[in-house]
Residue, then its C-alpha position, 0 to 999 in steps of 0.5 A: m157671132l159675138k156670143k159664140l166668140i165670147h163662149m169660145i174665148f172667155l168661158p164655155c157653159s161647162e166651165v161657167t156652171l162649175l164656176m157658179e158652184k164654186r162661187n156658191a161654196e167659196n170666193i172666186s178670183p175677180s178675173e173669174n168673177w168678171k168672166l162669169n158675169l160677162h158670160l151670164k149676160i150673154c147666155k140665157w141658158c147659164r142665167a136659167y141654171k143660175q136661177k135654179l141653182e139659187i132656188l136649190d141652194d135656198i131650199l137646201k139651206r132651209k132644210l139643214s136649218q130645220e134639221k139643226e133645230n130638230e137636233i136641238n129639240n132631240t137633245e133637250i128632249q133626251l135631257f128632259k127624259e133623263k131628269v124625269i127618270k132621275n126624279l122618279d128614282i128618288 
């Protein structure tokens, strides 16, 4: 009964998932953070969603960092090729 009451009064699950996404992207207000944490303490489904969200965010961050490393390497390779071509023309 208490869980249903908290779901209805404070935050429904649909708003909690949105707040979790918002918290990952930017800061949320202290009251939103408090409501979110309260909801997560009582709702096992939203806790599970939060864990999956953290895993996905970690995977995406690693993928983006790998792409940045590849961009740097591609740029360096292109510069090296240009230098070699310049030296061959002399």
